[in-house]
TORROZA-264445 format. One line per field, with one value per residue: x, y, z of N, C-alpha, C, O in turn; residue in one letter. Coordinates in Angstrom, 1 decimal. Layout:
N
n_px: [X, ...]
n_py: [Y, ...]
n_pz: [Z, ...]
ca_px: [X, ...]
ca_py: [Y, ...]
ca_pz: [Z, ...]
c_px: [X, ...]
c_py: [Y, ...]
c_pz: [Z, ...]
o_px: [X, ...]
o_py: [Y, ...]
o_pz: [Z, ...]
code: [a, ...]
! end
This chain:
116
n_px: [0.8, 1.8, 3.9, 2.5, 1.6, 4.0, 4.9, 3.0, 0.7, -1.7, -4.0, -6.0, -5.3, -2.9, -4.0, -5.4, -3.2, -2.1, -4.1, -4.3, -1.7, -1.9, -3.9, -2.6, -0.6, -2.1, -3.2, -0.8, 0.0, -2.2, -1.6, 0.9, 0.0, -1.6, 0.4, 1.9, 0.0, -1.2, -3.6, -2.7, -0.2, -0.8, -2.4, -0.5, 1.2, -0.5, -1.0, 1.7, 1.7, -0.2, 1.1, 3.2, 1.8, 0.8, 3.2, 3.9, 1.8, 2.5, 4.9, 3.9, 2.4, 4.4, 5.7, 3.7, 3.5, 6.1, 6.8, 8.7, 9.7, 11.2, 10.2, 8.1, 9.3, 10.5, 8.2, 7.1, 9.1, 9.0, 6.4, 6.6, 8.4, 6.9, 4.9, 6.2, 7.0, 4.5, 3.6, 5.6, 5.1, 2.5, 3.2, 4.7, 2.8, 1.1, 2.7, 3.2, 0.6, 0.3, 2.3, 1.3, -1.0, 0.0, 1.3, -0.8, -2.1, -0.2, -0.3, -2.9, -2.7, -0.9, -2.4, -4.4, -2.9, -2.2, -4.6, -5.3]
n_py: [-1.2, 1.3, 1.5, 1.9, 4.5, 5.9, 5.5, 6.9, 5.8, 6.0, 8.3, 9.4, 9.0, 10.6, 13.1, 13.3, 13.4, 15.8, 17.6, 17.2, 18.1, 20.8, 21.6, 21.0, 22.8, 25.2, 24.9, 25.0, 27.6, 29.0, 28.1, 29.3, 31.9, 32.0, 31.4, 33.8, 35.8, 35.0, 35.2, 34.4, 32.5, 29.9, 29.6, 29.9, 27.7, 25.5, 26.0, 25.4, 22.7, 21.7, 22.4, 20.6, 18.2, 18.6, 18.5, 15.8, 14.6, 15.5, 14.2, 11.6, 11.8, 12.3, 9.8, 8.2, 9.3, 9.0, 6.4, 5.5, 4.2, 5.4, 7.9, 7.4, 6.5, 8.9, 10.4, 9.0, 9.4, 12.2, 12.6, 11.4, 13.2, 15.5, 14.9, 14.7, 17.3, 18.6, 17.4, 18.4, 21.2, 21.2, 20.5, 22.7, 24.7, 23.9, 24.1, 26.8, 27.8, 26.9, 28.3, 30.9, 30.7, 30.2, 32.6, 34.3, 33.5, 34.2, 37.0, 37.4, 36.6, 38.5, 40.8, 40.3, 40.5, 43.2, 44.4, 43.9]
n_pz: [0.0, 0.9, -0.9, -3.2, -2.9, -2.7, -5.3, -6.7, -7.7, -6.7, -6.9, -5.4, -2.7, -2.8, -3.2, -0.8, 1.0, 0.3, 0.9, 3.7, 4.4, 3.9, 5.7, 8.1, 8.0, 8.1, 10.7, 12.2, 11.7, 13.1, 15.7, 16.1, 16.1, 18.5, 20.4, 20.1, 20.8, 23.3, 25.8, 28.4, 30.3, 30.4, 28.1, 26.1, 26.6, 26.1, 23.4, 22.5, 23.2, 21.4, 19.1, 19.2, 18.9, 16.3, 15.0, 15.4, 14.0, 11.4, 11.0, 10.9, 8.6, 6.7, 6.9, 5.8, 3.2, 2.2, 2.6, 4.4, 7.4, 9.4, 10.0, 11.6, 13.9, 14.7, 15.2, 17.4, 19.3, 19.5, 20.5, 23.1, 24.3, 24.1, 25.8, 28.3, 28.6, 28.9, 31.3, 33.0, 32.9, 34.0, 36.7, 37.3, 37.2, 39.3, 41.5, 41.4, 42.0, 44.6, 45.9, 45.5, 47.0, 49.5, 50.0, 50.0, 52.3, 54.3, 54.0, 54.8, 57.5, 58.4, 58.1, 60.0, 62.3, 62.3, 62.7, 65.3]
ca_px: [0.0, 2.7, 4.7, 1.6, 1.5, 5.3, 5.0, 2.1, -0.3, -3.0, -4.2, -6.9, -4.5, -2.0, -4.8, -5.7, -2.0, -1.9, -5.1, -3.8, -0.6, -2.3, -4.6, -1.6, 0.0, -3.0, -3.2, 0.5, -0.2, -3.0, -0.8, 1.9, -0.8, -2.0, 1.6, 2.3, -1.1, -1.5, -3.1, -2.0, 0.9, -1.5, -2.8, 0.8, 1.7, -1.4, -0.6, 2.9, 1.4, -0.9, 2.1, 3.9, 0.8, 0.8, 4.5, 3.7, 0.9, 3.2, 5.8, 3.1, 2.0, 5.6, 5.9, 2.8, 3.8, 7.4, 7.0, 9.8, 9.3, 11.9, 9.4, 7.2, 10.1, 10.6, 6.9, 7.0, 10.0, 8.5, 5.2, 7.1, 9.0, 5.9, 4.1, 7.0, 7.0, 3.2, 3.6, 6.5, 4.3, 1.5, 3.8, 5.0, 1.5, 0.6, 3.7, 3.0, -0.6, 0.6, 3.1, 0.4, -2.0, 0.6, 1.6, -2.1, -2.4, 0.7, -0.8, -4.1, -2.3, -0.3, -3.5, -5.1, -2.1, -2.2, -5.9, -5.5]
ca_py: [0.0, 2.5, 1.6, 2.5, 6.0, 6.5, 5.5, 7.8, 5.1, 6.2, 9.8, 9.9, 9.1, 11.7, 14.3, 13.3, 13.8, 17.2, 18.4, 17.1, 18.9, 22.2, 21.7, 21.0, 24.2, 26.2, 24.7, 25.5, 29.1, 29.4, 27.8, 30.4, 33.1, 31.9, 31.6, 35.2, 36.7, 34.6, 36.1, 33.9, 31.5, 28.6, 29.6, 29.7, 26.3, 24.6, 26.1, 24.7, 21.3, 21.5, 22.5, 19.3, 17.2, 18.7, 17.9, 14.3, 14.3, 15.7, 13.0, 10.4, 12.1, 12.1, 8.3, 7.6, 9.7, 8.6, 5.0, 5.2, 4.0, 6.2, 9.1, 7.0, 6.5, 10.3, 10.8, 8.5, 10.1, 13.6, 12.5, 11.2, 14.4, 16.5, 14.5, 15.0, 18.8, 18.9, 17.0, 19.3, 22.4, 21.0, 20.5, 24.1, 25.5, 23.5, 24.7, 28.2, 28.0, 26.7, 29.5, 32.1, 30.4, 30.4, 34.0, 34.9, 33.1, 35.0, 38.3, 37.4, 36.6, 39.8, 41.8, 40.1, 41.0, 44.6, 44.9, 43.8]
ca_pz: [0.0, 1.0, -2.1, -4.2, -2.6, -3.1, -6.8, -7.3, -8.5, -5.9, -6.9, -4.3, -1.6, -2.9, -2.9, 0.7, 1.7, 0.0, 1.7, 5.1, 4.6, 3.9, 6.9, 9.1, 7.8, 8.7, 12.2, 12.7, 11.7, 14.2, 16.9, 16.3, 16.5, 19.9, 21.2, 20.1, 21.5, 24.7, 26.7, 29.6, 30.1, 30.1, 26.7, 25.3, 26.7, 25.4, 22.0, 22.3, 23.2, 20.1, 18.1, 19.3, 18.4, 14.9, 14.5, 15.4, 12.8, 10.2, 10.9, 10.4, 7.2, 6.0, 6.9, 4.8, 1.9, 1.7, 2.8, 5.3, 8.8, 10.3, 10.4, 12.7, 15.1, 15.1, 15.7, 18.8, 20.2, 19.7, 21.3, 24.4, 24.8, 24.4, 27.0, 29.5, 28.7, 29.4, 32.7, 33.8, 33.0, 35.0, 38.0, 37.6, 37.5, 40.6, 42.5, 41.4, 42.7, 46.0, 46.4, 45.6, 48.1, 50.8, 50.1, 50.4, 53.7, 55.0, 54.0, 55.7, 58.9, 58.7, 58.2, 61.2, 63.4, 62.4, 63.1, 66.8]
c_px: [0.9, 3.5, 3.8, 1.5, 2.9, 5.4, 4.0, 1.0, -1.7, -3.3, -5.1, -6.1, -3.5, -2.8, -5.1, -4.4, -1.8, -2.9, -4.7, -2.6, -1.0, -3.1, -3.6, -0.9, -0.8, -3.1, -1.9, 0.5, -1.0, -2.3, 0.2, 1.2, -1.1, -0.8, 2.0, 1.3, -1.4, -3.0, -2.4, -0.9, 0.3, -1.9, -1.6, 1.2, 0.8, -1.2, 0.7, 2.6, 0.7, 0.1, 3.0, 3.0, 0.8, 2.1, 4.5, 2.9, 1.7, 4.2, 5.1, 2.7, 3.2, 5.9, 4.9, 3.1, 5.1, 7.6, 8.1, 9.3, 10.0, 11.1, 8.5, 8.0, 10.3, 9.3, 6.7, 7.9, 9.5, 7.3, 5.6, 7.6, 7.9, 5.1, 4.9, 7.0, 5.6, 3.1, 4.5, 5.7, 3.2, 2.0, 4.2, 3.9, 1.0, 1.4, 3.5, 1.7, -0.5, 1.3, 2.2, -0.5, -1.3, 1.0, 0.3, -2.4, -1.5, 0.2, -2.0, -3.7, -1.7, -1.4, -4.3, -4.3, -2.1, -3.5, -6.0, -4.5]
c_py: [1.3, 2.6, 2.2, 4.0, 6.6, 6.5, 6.4, 7.1, 5.2, 7.7, 10.2, 10.0, 10.3, 13.0, 14.4, 13.8, 15.3, 18.1, 18.3, 18.0, 20.4, 22.5, 21.8, 22.4, 25.3, 26.1, 25.2, 27.0, 29.6, 29.2, 28.9, 31.7, 33.1, 32.0, 33.1, 36.1, 36.3, 34.5, 35.6, 32.9, 30.2, 28.5, 29.3, 28.3, 25.3, 24.8, 25.4, 23.2, 20.9, 21.5, 21.2, 18.2, 17.3, 18.3, 16.4, 13.9, 14.5, 14.6, 11.8, 10.6, 11.9, 10.6, 7.7, 8.0, 9.2, 7.1, 4.6, 5.2, 4.8, 7.5, 8.7, 7.0, 7.9, 10.8, 10.3, 9.2, 11.5, 13.6, 12.3, 12.5, 15.4, 16.1, 14.9, 16.5, 19.2, 18.6, 18.0, 20.7, 22.3, 21.0, 22.0, 24.9, 25.1, 24.1, 26.1, 28.6, 27.8, 27.8, 30.7, 31.9, 30.6, 31.9, 34.7, 34.6, 33.9, 36.4, 38.5, 37.4, 37.9, 40.9, 41.6, 40.6, 42.5, 45.2, 44.8, 44.6]
c_pz: [0.0, -0.3, -3.3, -4.1, -3.1, -4.7, -7.5, -8.0, -7.7, -5.9, -5.8, -3.0, -1.6, -2.7, -1.4, 1.5, 1.4, 0.8, 3.2, 5.4, 4.7, 5.2, 8.1, 9.2, 8.4, 10.2, 12.8, 12.8, 12.9, 15.6, 17.2, 16.7, 18.0, 20.8, 21.3, 20.9, 22.9, 25.0, 28.0, 29.2, 29.8, 28.6, 25.8, 25.4, 26.1, 24.0, 21.6, 22.3, 21.9, 19.0, 18.0, 18.6, 16.8, 14.3, 14.4, 14.2, 11.5, 10.0, 10.4, 9.0, 6.3, 5.9, 5.8, 3.4, 1.3, 1.8, 3.7, 6.7, 9.8, 10.8, 11.6, 14.0, 15.6, 15.7, 17.2, 19.7, 20.5, 20.6, 22.8, 25.0, 25.1, 25.6, 28.3, 29.7, 29.3, 30.9, 33.5, 33.9, 34.0, 36.4, 38.3, 38.0, 38.9, 41.7, 42.6, 42.2, 44.2, 46.6, 46.5, 46.8, 49.4, 51.0, 50.6, 51.8, 54.6, 55.1, 54.8, 57.1, 59.3, 58.9, 59.5, 62.4, 63.5, 62.9, 64.7, 67.5]
o_px: [0.7, 3.8, 4.3, 1.4, 2.9, 5.9, 4.2, 0.3, -2.7, -2.9, -4.9, -6.3, -3.2, -2.2, -5.0, -4.5, -1.4, -2.5, -4.8, -2.5, -0.4, -2.9, -3.8, -0.6, -0.3, -3.1, -1.9, 0.9, -0.7, -2.5, 0.3, 1.7, -1.0, -0.9, 2.4, 1.7, -1.9, -3.6, -1.7, -0.8, 0.9, -1.8, -1.7, 1.7, 1.3, -1.3, 0.7, 3.3, 1.0, 0.1, 3.4, 3.5, 0.8, 2.1, 5.1, 3.2, 1.5, 4.5, 5.6, 2.7, 3.1, 6.3, 5.3, 3.1, 5.2, 8.4, 8.5, 8.5, 9.6, 11.4, 8.1, 7.5, 10.2, 9.3, 6.2, 7.4, 9.6, 7.0, 4.9, 7.3, 7.9, 4.6, 4.3, 6.9, 5.5, 2.5, 4.1, 5.8, 2.9, 1.3, 4.1, 3.9, 0.5, 0.9, 3.5, 1.6, -1.0, 1.0, 2.3, -0.9, -1.9, 0.9, 0.3, -3.0, -1.9, 0.2, -2.3, -4.3, -1.9, -1.2, -4.7, -4.8, -2.1, -3.6, -6.9, -4.6]
o_py: [2.2, 3.8, 2.9, 4.7, 7.6, 7.5, 6.6, 7.7, 4.6, 8.4, 11.3, 11.0, 10.9, 13.9, 15.5, 14.6, 16.0, 19.1, 19.4, 18.5, 21.1, 23.6, 22.6, 23.0, 26.1, 27.1, 25.8, 27.6, 30.6, 30.0, 29.4, 32.5, 34.2, 32.6, 33.6, 37.1, 37.1, 33.7, 36.4, 32.5, 29.4, 27.4, 28.5, 27.7, 24.4, 23.8, 24.8, 22.5, 19.9, 20.7, 20.7, 17.3, 16.3, 17.7, 15.8, 12.9, 13.7, 14.2, 11.1, 9.6, 11.3, 10.1, 6.8, 7.2, 9.0, 6.5, 3.4, 6.0, 5.0, 8.0, 9.5, 7.3, 8.1, 11.5, 11.0, 9.5, 12.0, 14.5, 12.8, 12.8, 16.1, 17.0, 15.4, 17.0, 20.1, 19.3, 18.5, 21.3, 23.3, 21.6, 22.4, 25.7, 26.0, 24.5, 26.7, 29.5, 28.6, 28.2, 31.5, 32.9, 31.2, 32.3, 35.6, 35.5, 34.4, 37.1, 39.5, 38.2, 38.3, 41.7, 42.6, 41.2, 43.0, 46.3, 45.5, 44.6]
o_pz: [-0.8, -0.8, -4.2, -5.1, -3.8, -5.2, -8.7, -8.9, -8.1, -4.9, -5.3, -2.2, -0.6, -2.2, -0.8, 2.4, 2.3, 1.4, 3.8, 6.5, 5.6, 5.8, 9.0, 10.2, 9.1, 10.9, 13.9, 13.8, 13.5, 16.5, 18.3, 17.5, 18.6, 21.9, 22.3, 21.5, 23.6, 24.3, 28.6, 28.1, 29.0, 28.0, 24.8, 24.4, 25.4, 23.2, 20.5, 21.5, 21.3, 18.0, 17.0, 17.9, 16.1, 13.2, 13.5, 13.5, 10.6, 8.8, 9.5, 8.3, 5.2, 4.8, 5.1, 2.5, 0.1, 1.1, 3.7, 7.2, 10.9, 11.9, 12.4, 15.1, 16.8, 16.7, 18.0, 20.8, 21.7, 21.4, 23.7, 26.2, 26.1, 26.3, 29.2, 30.8, 30.2, 31.7, 34.6, 35.0, 34.8, 37.3, 39.5, 38.9, 39.6, 42.7, 43.7, 42.9, 45.0, 47.7, 47.5, 47.5, 50.3, 52.2, 51.4, 52.5, 55.7, 56.1, 55.5, 57.9, 60.4, 59.8, 60.1, 63.4, 64.6, 63.4, 65.3, 68.8]
code: [m, l, q, a, i, v, n, g, s, s, p, l, l, a, l, a, i, q, i, a, s, w, l, l, l, l, a, l, g, l, c, f, f, r, i, a, r, g, p, t, l, a, d, r, v, v, a, l, d, v, l, n, i, l, a, v, a, y, c, a, l, l, a, i, s, s, g, r, d, v, f, l, d, a, a, i, a, l, a, l, v, a, f, l, v, t, v, a, f, g, r, f, v, e, q, r, a, e, d, v, e, s, a, g, d, e, r, e, q, d, g, d, q, h, n, h]
! end
């Protein structure tokens, strides 16, 4: 099947690959827009995560269109790295929320001491 795509004997599949490539390019552009505009850090990180997912999809599309399995290996490696980055960001946000909460508790206690 993959050899038929590489040889160009499947015009419908070649058209599907072309359309998928253009849609991935459009999605990449929208992700870059969201990264640039924000407005929050979480928006930017989610856009980066989507960007990683799109890169994995593009690697899979390259594997289908070229018939080479090496692109699937790259897609798997990229997906694992993207997952680890997402988990690390989740831990960062959780730690940041705890720091903000503890700072708020300290301010509240300082305010109570000044009132008495």
